[in-house]
N, C-alpha and C positions, 0 to 999 in steps of 0.2 A: 726375578725380573725387576727392572727399575723403570720408573716412569719419569720422563723429563718434565719439569715444571718451570715455566718461565716466571722469574721473579718480577713482581710489579712494584713500583715505588709505593711507599705507604700512602702518599697523597692520592694515588690513583685508586686505591681500594677504599678509601674513606674520604670523600670530598669534604673540603673545609666548609664550615658554616660560619657566618659572621659572629664574632665574639660580642656578646651583649654585656653591658655593665652588670657586675655582680653586686649583691646587696651590700657587702662590706665596703666595696669601692664607692658605691653611691652614698652610703652613710658617711664615709670619710670625706667625700666632697662636701656634703651638707655641714659636717662638723667644721671643716676648714673654712667654709664660707661664713659660718657662725662666728668663728674666731676672728676672722678679718672684719666682719660686720660689727662685732663688739668693739673692736679697737677703733674702727672708723667712728662709731658713735661716741667713744671717749674723746676723740679728736674734735669732733663738732661741739662737744660740751666743755672744751678747754681743759681736758684732763689727758694725761697727768699734768700736774702744775709745771709751768715753765720756770726758768731761772736765768740768771745772767750768763751762766756758762753756755746754755743753749743759744742765748741771744748773741754771744760772741761768735758762735758758728754762723748764726744768721747774718752778722755783720760781714763775715768773710764771704758769704754767698752774695750779699748786696754789693760788695766791692768787685767780686768776679763778674756779676751781672752788668755792672757799669763799666767794666774794663779798667778799673782803677788799680786793682791789685790782684795778684794770683798767689795767695799764701800757700806755703808748703806745710806749715805747722799751725796748730791751734794758737791763736794770738797769745803772746806772752810766755811761751814755753818752746822747748826744742824737741818735743815729741808729740805724738797723736796727730796723724795726718788729717787733712781737711777734705777727704773724699765726700763727706756728707754735704759740704758747702758746694762742691762742684755739681753734685747731683741736684741740689735744690736751686742752684743759680737760675736755670731757665724758668722755673716757676716764679721765683722772686722777680725776675725781669718782666714776666707777663702780668702777675697779680699784685706786685708790690710786696714790701716786707710784712710777713705775718707768720705766726707760729704754724698755722695750717700748711702754708707753702713749704716750710721746713720739714714737716713731718709726713707729708704724703709720700716722699721717697722712702722713708723708713718703714711706712706701712707696706709699701710694695716689697721691701726687703723681707719683712716678716712673712708675707704671703709666699714669697719664693722659698723661704726656709721651710714652711709647711710642705710645699710640693716636693722639695728635695728630700725631706725626711721620709715622706711616704715612699718615694722611689728608692731611697737608700735602704730602707727596711726591707722592701721587696727584693732588691738585688742582693742583700745579705742572706736571703733565704727565708725571711719571715713570711708567713701566710697573710692573706688580706685582712683577716680579723686582727692579727697582731699589728699590722700597719695602721689599722683603724685605731687601735688602742694608743699607739704612739702619737698619732695626730690629735686624738682627744686630750692626751696629757699636755701636749704643746699648745692646744687651743685655749686652755685655761689661762687666766690673766690676773694674777695678784698684783698688788701695788708695786713691788720691786720688779716683777717680771715686765709689766707694761712700761715701766720707766726705762728699763734696759732696752726694750724693743722699739720704743716710739720716740723718746727724747733724742733730738739731734745734738747731743752734747759732746760727741767725739768718740767714734770707734765702735761702740757696743752694738748698734743695730746691724752693722756689716759682718760682725765676727761669726755669728751662727750660720747664716747662709753660706759664707765662704768656707768654713770648716766642713759643713755638710757636702758642699760641692767637691772639696778635695777628696773626701772619703769616697764619694760616688765615682769620681774620675779614677781613683785608685782601683776600685773594683772593676771598672770597665777596662782599664789598661791591663790588669792581671788576667782578665777573662777573654781578651780579644785575640790571644794567640800571638805567635811571633810576628813581628812587622806591624805592631799596632800603629794606628794612624798618628802621624806627627802632630796634627792639630790638637789631639788630646793631651799629648805631652806639653805642647805650648800652653794650653789652657791651665794645666796643673801648675806650671811654672809661673804664669802671669798672676793667677789668683794668690799663690804663695807670696810672690814679691809685693803685690799690692797690700796684702794684709800685714806684712812685716813693716811697711811704711805706715799704715793706718794705726795699728796697735799690735805690739809684740805679744799680747796675751794669747794669740793663736799659735804661737811658736810650737808648743808641745804637740799640737795636731799636725803641723807641718812636718815635724821630725818623725812622728809616728807613721803617718802615711808614706812619707819618704822612705822610711826603713822598709816598709812592705814592698815598695817599688824596687828598691835595691835588691831585696831577697828574690823577688819573682822575675824581675826584668833587668838584671844586671848586664846581660849581654847586649841588650838594646841600648842601655845607658852608656855602655862602653863604645857604642857606635854612634849613629846619627842622633838618637834621642838625647844623649848627654848634652851636646852643645845647644840643642833646642831648649832644653830645660834651663840650663845655665843662662842662656841669653834672655829668656822670658822672665826669669826671676830677677835678673838685673834690670830689665825694662820696667817691671812692676815696682821695684824698689828704687827706681831712678830718682824720684824727687828727694827721698831721704839721703841717698848716696851723694848726689850732687850738692845738696845743701851742706852735708857734713864736710865734704871736701872744700867747699867754698868758704865756710865760716869756722871750720875746725870744731864743730859741735859733736858731742857724743850722745846720741839718743838713749843708749843703754844706761848711762849714768843718770840722765834725766828721769828715766822710768824708775830706777831704783830710789831716787830721792823722792819721787811722788808716792812710792810705796811705803814711805815712813822710815826710810833709812836714817833720817836726821833726828828722830825722836824714838826713844826706846820704850818697849812694852815688855812686861814679863812673859815668860813662856806659858805660864798658866793663862794669861789674858789672850795670847795669840792662839793657843789651842782651843780655848773656849769660843773665841770669835770665829776661828777658821774651821773647826770641825763640828761645832755644835750649832752655832747660829748660821754659819755660812751656807751649808747645803740646804737648810730649810728655807732660807731667804732666797737663794739662787733658783731653787726649783719651784718657787711659788706657793709655799705652804704657810706664809706668815701674813699677819694683818698689816694694814698701812702703818709703817714707821716702827713696828715692834713685833716681837714673836711671843705669843702666849706659851705657857709651859706645855700645854697639850699639843701645840703645833710643832714641837721639837722632836716628836717621835721619829721623824724621818731621818734625823742625824745618824743614829746607830744603824738603822736599816740601810741607809745609803752605803755606809762603809761595808756592811755585810754583803750587800748585793755587789758592790764593786769587787770584793774578794772572790765571791762565787762566780760572777761573770768572767773574771779574769782567769780563774782556774778552769772553767768550762772551755773557754776559747783556747787556752794553752793545751789542754788535753786533746782537743780536736786537731790542733795545729801540729802536734808531735808526729813525726814520720811513722807510717804504719810498719808493722813487723815485716822483715824481709820475707818474700815468698819462697816456697821450696825450690830446690835447684831445678826441678823438672818443669816448674811453671814458667811461662813466657815472661820476659821482662817487659814492664810497662813503659819504661823510659821516663817516668815522672821523677822530677826532683825539684828543689826549690828554685832552680834557674829557669826551667821551661815546663809549661803545662802541656800535657798531651791533649789533642783535640779530636773530636769526632769528624766524620766525613764532611760535614758542612763547614768545618774550619772555624767554628765559632763556639760551639757548646762544649765546655770542658766536662771531663768525666766526673763521676759522683765524688770520689775521694778528693780529687784536686779542687773541685768546687767547694766542698766543705772546708778545705784548708784555706782557700782564698777568703771565704766568709769569716772563718775564725781569725785569720790574720788581720783583716780590716777591723773586726770587732775588738781585737786586742789593741790595735792602734788607737781606736776611739777611747778605750778604757785607760790606756796609758796616758793619752792626752788629758783626760779628765783628772787622773791621779796627779799628773804633773802640775796642772793648774791649781788643784786643791793644795798640794804640798807647798808650792811657791807662795800661795796666799797665806796659809797657816804659818809659814816661817816669817812673814812680813810683819812689821810693826803696825801697819794699817789694820790688820785683823784684830789686834788688841786695842788700838786706840779708838777706832770708829767702825765697828763691825757692821752696824746697821746700814750705813751709807756705803762703805767700801765693799760690801758684798756684791756690788755691781761687777767687780773683777771676776766673779765666778759665773757670770752669765753664760759663758761658753760650756758649762757643764751640760746644758740642755742638748748639745750636739750628740752626746754619748747616750741619749735615752734609748735608741734602738738596741744598743749593746747592753746597757745597764739592766733593762727589764727582761732580758732574754731568759735568765733562770726562772723567773716567775711564770712566764709563758710555758716553758718546758715542763715545769712541775705541774701546772694546771692541766696541760695536755696529757701527760702521763696518767693523771688521776681521772681522766675522762671528764674533766670540768671545763674543757675548751670546746668551742664550736667545731663539730666534725667537718671534714672537707666534703664538698658536694660531690656526688657521683655522676658520671656521664650518663646521659639519657639513653643513648643507643647501645647496641651490643658491642662488647670489646672486640677489637681486631688485632690487639697487640698486648703482650703482657703489661706494658707500661700503662695501658688504659685503665688498669685496675687501681691506679693510684691517682691522687689529686696533684696536679702540677704545682700547686701552691705550697705543698707540704715538704719542707726540706728534709725531714727525717725519713722520707720514703724515696727520695730521688735527689739528683743534683740540686744544689742551691740555685735560686733564680738568678743565674749569672748570664743568661742568654741575651743576645741582642734584641732590642725591641722589634716585634714583628716576627721573630723566629719561633718555631715550635719548641717547647721546652719539655715534651714528653719523652722520657728516656727509660730504658729498662731498669728495673729496680732489683732484680735478682737474676740468677742464672738458670732458673727452671724453665722448661719448655711449656708452651700453652697446653693446657689440659692435663699436665702431669701433676701428681700429688706433691704437696709441700712436705719435704722430709725433715723439716726443722723440728726440734723438740716442741712439745705442746705449749710450754710456757713461753716460748720465744716466737712462735708463728704469729705473723701479723703485727708484731711489735715494731716500733721505730728503732732506728739505730741506737747503739749503746754508747753513751758518752756522759761525762760528768755533768751533773745538773739535771738529768732526767730520772735519776734514781732507778735506772733500768738494770736488769741482770746482765751477766756477761757470758759470751760464748767463746771466750779466749781459751786456748789450751791450758789445762791445769785447773780450770774452774769447774765446780761441781755442776753436773748437768741434770736435766729432768729425768726422773726414774731412779736416781741414785738415792741412797739412804738420806733422810732428812730433807729431801727436795720438796716434799709436800708442805712440811712445816715451814721451811724457809720461804716457799712461794707465798704462803698465807701471811706470814709476818712481813714479807716484802710488800705485798699488796696493801697491808695496813699502813706501812710507812709511806708508801706512795700516796695513799689517800690523805693522810695527815699533811704531807708536804703540799699536796694540791690545794687542800682547804686553806692552809696557811698562805699560799701564794695568792689565791683569790682574795683572801682577807687583806693582804698588803695592797693588791691592785685596787680594791674597793676603797681602802684608806687613802691611797694616792689621789684617786678621783674625788673622793668626798672632801678631803682636806683642801685640795686645790679649789674645789667649787666653793667652799666656805670662804676661803681667802679672796676668791674672785668677787663673791657677793659683798664682802667687806670693802673691797676696792670700789665697787659700784656705789656703795653707801657714802663714800667720801666725795663723790663727784659734785653734789650740789654745793658743798663748801668751796671746792676748787673753782667751780664756775662763778660763784659769787665773788671770790677774790679776783678773778680775771676781769669781772665787770668793774670792780673798784679800780683796777689798774687802768682800764680804758677811761674811766672818769678822770683819773689823774692826768692822763695824756690830753684829754679835752680841756681840762682846767689850765694846764700850762700853755696850751695854744691860745686860749682866750686871754690869758694874762700877757701874752707876747714874750714869754720866757724862752731864751735860746741857750742859756748855759746854766748848769746847776752843779752843786756838790751834793753827794749822797753816799750811802753805804755801798759796799761791793755788790750785794745782791739786788740793788736797785739800779745801778748805773747803766750797765750795758743793756739791760732789759729795756730801760726807758729810751736809750739811744736807738735801739733797733726798732722799737714800736713806733717811733716818730720818723723813721727813715733818715736818721741823723739830723733832723731839724733841731732837736735838742741834744746837746753834747754834755757829757757828764764826767766829772773827775771824782775819784773815790776818796772818801775820808773815813776814818774810824770813829768810834764812839766818843773819842776825846777831841774830835775835830782836826786830827792830824792827817797828813796825806797818807793814803792807802795804796793798794796795789792796782795800778792802771794797766790793763792788758794792751791798750793802745795809747801810748804816751802823747800822741798828737792831740787827744781830747783834753788833756790837762793843760797843754800849752794854750789851747783856745779858751779854756775856762779862765786861766790866770790872766789872760789879756782883757777880760770883760770886767769893768768896774761895777756893773749892776748884776753880778751873778747871784742866783737864788740858791736856796737849800731845800732839799726834799727829804722827808723822813716818814716812816710809818707811824701812825698815831700810837702812843703808848710805848714806843721803843726807847732804849737808852739814848740814842742819838736825838730823838725828839725832846726828851727831858733836858738834855744839855742845851739844845737850841732854845727851849722855852725860857731858859735863864737869861737869854739875850734880848728878850722882848722888852719894850718900854718906849717912852716918849723921847728919850735922849737921842741926839745925833749919833749916827752909827749903829743904832739899835735896829731890831728887826720887827717887821709886821708879819702876821701869820694869816694864811688863808686855808681853811679846812676844805678838804675835797674827798669825801667818801672813804674815810679811814686813812687818809694821808694828810700831812701838814706841809704846806708850802710856805717857806720863810723868805720874805722879800726885804731887801735893804730899804731903810727909811730914807725918803728923799726930802 
């Protein structure tokens, strides 16, 4: 006899309950707020120190706010777009020229980067504890890191949120099924085009995520999505393209020249600056202005993790073995992902491959950026300052730390997933949705249930897997797990017990090592952050001295001055162009003026003054022109500065 049973939807048998914030999500929010709050406190204390390059971007914002000019490039060069100036222009128009007005948009970009990194880690399949770890690493702020994130000097604050957004959009497009919404394609193209205009450092990430889209969505790209992407890329890069066509400029040649193509460095110097100092500086493990020897431990670990994470992602990405002839075809290939009945949630194997592909794109982007930097002369000539070119390495953090999380989890040293409070109604309820090793990666749309079956056993049936494999996560490189592939030795065969014991020992050792590395990352980053905080009082005092200089010039009625490069545009921006400055070198010869109009105004003034920091070579040279003779100079001291006035 058979009894008919009417099937009920899963939602009908188990009513939904409101999802409450879980502990790691709440902690991540608090850590993120602490990271943003720390940076806001730095801004209010005049840290990190500003300079004339940032003031040049400020002058662009001032001109935009006044409607006087709408520059495409950073003044004085044919590369590095002025997006930061356009973002800051409304604040400059409202509050007047100030460093704080310039940096509030960059602070917002950093907060966006944290939010995108959390979401990207989750969409790649990371559990909430792992996403919390990623946020904690990115919340730390050493000297080099906060300079990259907060100084509006051209390009760097925008790169990380843009690259993270590209990766997140790529995951969404690969997981959305055929007919993904065109606005997502448009967003991917627009962000890519904008960043190519702002700074081509992001190009490796554009190429990496673009390759994933071609592999997974080539049919859509051959249809309507292709023209949408091409059109929005051109739209985003339009300022660069139009300027290049109008003036015949080549931004690529300008970027290569800025990277040190005009001054040679030995390969030893390049590799030392690029592979030893570079990663430690870029990831925030160094003191202000230098790297102590013990802070360089991250350099070899970074390279090892890059190789391990790449191998792990590649192993997961490889196509699964062909099923037996009797097995039904799944229809999955690199071109189209099969989807469940809701049309959104991909099957486990394909979701893993999407996650692995995007992780591989992030790692390839980081490797490309690092290789390009290590090959440049800038890495050998000025590694401490030019390490800012590696700021985009932070985007790959969710993929880079993946082997450490996997090893710690396999060894039982990772927080276990929470269990549901009620009785299970479905085999998938016995797993935690956050854990990608038990179920499809977190590639579902927001608001959609992500509980899916994790095996093919029926409810209530015994698990027939070998004892050493039951309850274990999936087997892939980086987790030191055993294998259940055909031909591998199984439990119960000779030597299986000894091998299991030795395998557990290796897993434990790997897990302890992974936890030690994670602790070292957080500890070293915290020390470097504390050292950056310790430098704030000196930075604030220097900013006070500069404000005293501005006040002294105003009291003296000075409107035109000559000064060094790192004084001129900073002084002009701080005064809202009330004081205009022409650059001179230490020998009093004309220097590099980013805005030649200032030199013309200075040269036309017969009573032009000179400004130099006290104790500088320029001040020493000007001191030699003091005296009672006609044409000599008088000097006025102002809080660490010397103002030289022509004798009347």
